[in-house]
Structures are given as C-alpha cells and as structure tokens.
N, C-alpha and C positions, 0 to 999 in steps of 0.2 A: 408605400401609400397606394391604396386602391384607386381605380378610376373614379368611382363615385366621390371618394374623399378628395381627390385632386380637383374635381369639378366644383365641389362645395367650397374648397379653399380659394379657388379662383374667383367664384361668385362673391365670397366674402371680401376679397381684396378689391374687387370692382366696387362693391357697395361702400367700402371705406374711402375709396378715391372720389366718389361722386360728389360729396360736399365740397371737397377741395376744388374739383374741376368746375363745378357750378359757380363757386365763389370767384374763382379766377375769371371765368367768363363774364360774370356780372361786373367785376372791377374793370375789365378791359372794355366792355360796352360803355360803362359810365365815362371812362377816360376818352373814348372815341366821340361820344356825344358832347363832352365838354370841349374837345378839340374842334368840333364843328361850331360850337358857340363862340369859341375864341377866334377862329379863323373868319367867322362872319363879322364879329364886332370890330376887329382891327381895321379892315378896309372901310367898314361902314362909318366909323368915327372920322377917319381921314377924309372920306368923301363928303361927310356932313360939314366938316370945317371948311373944306374947299368950296362947297356950295354957298357957304356964308361969307365968302370973300377973303378968307384968311390966307396968308402967304404960306409958301412951302416950308419956310424955316419955322413958322408958328406951328404948323402941323407936325413937323419933325420933332419940335420941343415937346409937344403934347405926347407923341408916341414914345419919347424917351422916359416919360413918367412911368411907363410899364416896367422898364428896367430898374427904375428907382425903387419901385415897390418890391421887386425881387431882391434887390440889394438890402432893403430894410428888414425883410422877414427871413431870409435864408439863414443867417447865423443863429436865429432862435428856434429853428425847426426841430433839432433833436430834443430840446427842452419841452416844446409844445407837444410833440408826438408822445413823449413819455408821460406827460401830465394828462393829456386829453384822449389820446389814442387815435389810431388811423381813421376809424369810422366817423367819430365826432368831428375831427378836423376836415375830412373830405366833404362831409355833409355841410358843415359850416361854410367851407369855401364855395360850394355850389350855390348855396342860398345867398351868400353875399354877392356872388357874380350875378345872380338873377335880380336881386334888388337894385344893384348899381346900374345894370343895363336898362331896367325899367325907369330908373331915375333919368337916364340920358334922354329918354323920350319926353320928359317933363321939364327938365331944367334947361332954360333958354340962355341963361348967363354962362357963357363958355368958360369964364374964369374958373368956375366950379368944376369944369371938366378935368382940370389938372389933378386935383386931389382925388377925384373919382377914378381917374386912370391909374393913380398910384395904388388905390385900393384894389383895382382889378389885377394889377400886377402881383400884389401880395396874394390874392386869392388863387391866381393861376399857379404861382410857385408852390403854394400849399398843396393844391390838387395834384400837380405833376410829381412832386416828391412823394406824396402819400400813395399815389397810384403805382408808381414804379417800385416803391418799397413793398407795398401790399402784394403786387404781382410776384415779386421775387421771393417773398416769404412763403407764398402759397405754392411755388414751384418746387419740384424735386430736383436734385442735382443731375439726375439722368436726363431730364427733359428741360433744363433751365434755358438752353439756347433756343429751343423751339418755342417755349412759352414767351420769352422776351421778344422773339421774332414776331409772333402773333401780336403782342402788345405794340411794337413799333409799327407794324403794318397797319393795325387798326387805327392808331393815333394818326398816322399819315393820311389814312382814308378820311378821317374826320376833318383834317386840315384841308383836303381837297374839296369836300362837300360844302364847306362854309361859303367860299366865294361863289360857288355854283348856285347855292340857295339864294345868296344876296342878289345875283343877277335876275332871279325870278321875283323876289320881293320888292326890289327897288330901294332907293335911299330915302326912307321916311321913318316916322315914329313907329310904324307897325313892325319894321325890321328889328328895332331895339326890343320890342315886346316879344317878338318871335325868338330872339336870342335868349331872353330871360326865361321864356317857357321851355326852351331846349335845355337850359342849365338845370331847371327844376326837374325835368324829366329824368335827368341822370341820377337824381337822388333816389328814385324809386328802385334803382338796381343795387345800391349799396346799403340802403337803410334796413331791409329785412333782416331779422335776427338769424336766419339760416345762412346768411353770407358770413363766412368765417373771416374774422378780422385778426390781425397780428396782435400778439400780447404786448402789453405796455412794458417798457423798461424803466430803469431807475433814472429819474431826472438828473441832468448834469448841466453845468454852466457851458455857455457857448464857447467853442474853441475851434474856429474855422481853420486856423493855421495848422492845427494838428491834422486835420483831414486833408489839407493840401499836401503835407509831408507823407501821409499814408497812401494817397492815390494820385500820384503825379501823372501817370499815363492816362487814367480816366479823365482827369481835367484837361489834359492836352487833346484827347479825343473829342471832348465836348467843345473846346475852343475851335478845333478844326471843323467839326460838324456844323456848328452854328455859323462860323465865318463863311464856309463854302455854300451852305444852304441859303443863307440870306443874300449873299453875293449872286449866287446862281439865279435865284427867283427874281432879284432885282434887275439883273443885267442880261440874262441869256436871251430874252426876247429882243432886246435892243441889239445884242451882238448878232443875232440871226438877221435882223432887218438890215444891219449894216453890210451883211454879206449877200444881200439881194432877196432875202425872203420877204413875203408879205406879212403883215401884222397878224392875220388870221393863222397862217401856218406857223408863225413864231410862237403863238400861244398854244398851238397843238404840240409843238416841241416840248414846252413845259409840261403839258398834260402827259405826254409819253414818258418823260423823265420821272414824274411823280408815280405813274403806273408801274414803272420798273422798281421804284423804291418800295412799292407796296408788295408786288407779287414775288419778287426775288428774296424777300426777307425769309420766307418759309423754307426754301431749300438751304439758305445760308444758316438758319437757326438749326436745321437738321444736321448740317455739316459740323456746326459748333459743338454739338453733343457727341460727335464721333472722333474729332481730332483735337490736337492742342490749340486752345483758344488764342493764345498769344501769337503763335505762328500763323494762325488764320487771319488775325488782325493785320499782321505785318504783310501777308500776301495781298490782302485786300487793298491796303494802302499803296503798296508798290504798283499793283495793276491799275489802280485809280489814277496814280500819277502819270503813268505811261499812256493810258487810254485818253486822258484829257488832252494830250498833245495831238491826238488824231481828229479832234473836233473840226479844225479849219478845213481839212481834207474831206471829212465825212459830210460836212454841210453842203458840199457841191452836188450831192444826190439826196433827194428827200428820203427814199427808203433806207439808204445807208445811215443817214443822220438819225432817223427815228430808232433804228436798231442799235446804234452806238450809245445814244443817250439813255435808252431803255436799260441796257446792260450796265452802263456806267452808273446810273442812278441807283440801281439795286446794289451794286458792289460797294459803292461809297457809303450809302446809308447802313450797309451791313457792318461797317466798321463800328458804328455806334451801338448796333444791335448786340454784337458779340461782346463789346465792352460792358454793357448793361449786365449781361450774364456773368462776366468775370467779376464784377463788383459784387453781385449777389452770391457768388460762390465763396468769396473771401470774407465779406463783412456780415455782421448781424446786429440787431438791436439798434442802439443809438448810433453806432458806427456806420451802419447802413444808411440810416436816415441822414446822418451828418455828411457822408460822402455825396449822396444825391443832392443835398442842399447846396453844397459847395460847387457841384457840377452845374447848378442853376446860375451861380455867379459866373462860372466860366462860360456858360452859354451867353450871358449878357456881354462879356468881354468880346467873344468871337463875333457876335452879331454887330458889335460896334466897329471892330477892326476889319472884318471881311469885306463889307461893301465899300469902305473907304479905300482899301488897297486895290480892290477890283476896278473902281472908278479911275484911279490913278493909272493903273496898268492899261486900261482900254484907251486912255488918253495918249499914252506913249506909243502903243501899237494896237490898231484896231483889229488886226487879224489874229495875232497870238497873245494879246494882252490878257484877256479873260482866261482862256485855257491855260496860258502860261503861269498866272499867279495861282490858279487852282492846283496845277500840277506841282508847283513849287511847294505849296502848303502841304500836299499829300507826301511829297518826297521828304520834307523836313521832318514831318511827323514820323515817317517810316525810319529814318535815321535815329531819331530820338528814341523810338521804341526799341530798336536793335541795340542801342548802346545802354539803355536803362537797366538797372538791376532790380527795379521795383517789379512786383508781381502785377500791380494794376496802376 
C-alpha cells in the first residue's frame, strides 16, 4: 500500500471512530451531570429534614428509601432495557429525577418524601445501569480499561461537585430546583440522534439469581467498593479528628482521597488494557489492604497523610474500574444489563453493611478500628478472588 493510500485508510478509520468517541463522551458527560445532581440532592434532603426537626433515625429511614427503589427496579432492568432501549430509559430516568426533585421544593408534607425518595432510587438505578452498559457497548476491547476509567473518574467528579455546589446554594427550595435543572441538562447530551445507542436485545424474564452465579467476583467487588466507600466517607473525618486533626483539615483529607480516586483512574485504566485484568485487580486489592494499615502512622504528618490517602483512594477505586471493564469484556446484551443491575443490588448491600461494621470497629479501637476493618475487607476480597474459578 502506497503512502497516500495508507493516509487515506487512516483518515477513514478516524472518521469511523468519531461517532463512537463523541457518543461515549456524551454518555459520560450525562452520567457526570447526573452524579452531580444525585450528590447534591442526598445531603440536601437530609439537611432539610434535620432543619424541620426530624430525628436522625427518621432521616436515616428516609435515606433507606433510595436503596428500596434500587431493589425494586433492578430485577426488571434487562426486560426494560430490551423493550425500551438505553436512550429511552436514560432520558426517562433523568426527566423523572428532575420532576421529583422539583416536587421536593413544593411538597411540604414530608410523609410524601418517602415514596418520592423510592422513585429517585429507581431513577438512579436505571441511569447508572444504562450509562455503564452504554459506555461499555461503545468501547472497543483494546481501550475498554481506559474508557471505563474515564467513566469512573468523571462520575466521581460529579459526586464531588454536588456537595460543593450545595455549599454555595444553601438548603432551600432553590437548591432542589437547581438539582432538577441539572438533571434536565443531562438529557441534552444523550437525546440527539447522532449519539449512538446500544441495539435492543430480546426481552427476557427477570432472573437475578442467574446473574449472581455468572459474575460472583463482580458482585463481591461492588459490595467491597460500596462498603468501604460509604464507611470511609462517613467516618474518615471523624477518625482524623480523633487523632488530633482539626475539622477543616479532616475535610481536606476527604477531598484529597477523592482527588486520588479521580486522577489515578486514568493510568490504572491504561494499565488494564496492557496486562491481565484479573491479576491487576488482585494486586490492587492486596496493596489497598496493606496500605490501609499505614493510615494511623501516616496521619501523624499532614503531608504524608495526604500522599497516602491520595494514592490509596486511586488504587482502591481502581478495583471497581477494572472490574467494570472485565464485565464489559465478557458479557453482552441482556447479560451485560443484568449483571450491572445485580451489581446495583450488591452496592446497596455493601452500603448497608460497610458503615455498620466500621462504626463497631471504631468503637472497639479508635486508632486501628477504621483502617483495620477496611484492610480486612480488601484482604478477604483478595483471597476470594485468588481462590475463585469464575472469570468475573
């Protein structure tokens, strides 16, 4: 092939890739915007209820309605995806989120906030499953690790920006309307016809037990990720203050951890495309277990603590990033949607168990309780992965 012919072939290849790349970017941006809306609304609802004089148990019960919504909709996700398609479901989830958030600004009877929170949970599960599936379908096998790394990093960025925006807006009706507007803004990225959507598959009956058997490692990864993430965000600032840190510096510690979770996904995703993904997940889990035990010593020096949690946050979240790529490499169609949907159920389980165990551990030992339970979780997962014969 002559040089002009090679140049023409390369140009044709690039042009063919552009629709896929632009579509992937659009879906990731939409998921990021939704993550911002979600991370804004969760603390906003809690603070609104607290300002109205409701107890912590009442607020916690209301927050649990989100998980109930996930549990209700997850088993039906493969059927819904096959019948309506990813674009229709994602747009519907964003519109429903916007409508419900706007309703929070108008509905003063908080009893109604419980079913409204259930609907928000259902919409969130639909959007997360569809965005993960959509991104994986659009990715090529050669770049799947990098693509899912960008997705995870972007979603984490949205989760960080939500509370930051709430601190500017304040706790009032305007914040709910802002969250609704943000959710609607995400629609503009996935609604255009030039955004390539996954093809619909043949509808099937809900069979979550089948997906549990198909992907036990993926489910274990999700339980670990949700448990440690929710426990860490709930207790790491308290843990730092117990070791003598000020509240302001403790909050900075969380910010640095989240920054590592965002920045380090890109090199981890690149590495996932170059090496065996399963071995990479095992290495990340083992390193995360050992590194967590250094927290009590690292927190004696501010600069060392920031460095340790930055690296640790990136490596730990990398476990979930690589697992998303592994699931996308193995499953397609209804199976891909079904596995991601059941991973949503696993996330709810981890989010329930993680903070509970962390709270008990900190009560037993203030110095090693939190890092010890996190290290134990990572170590148990690493052993499970090493002994498992399943591919995902």
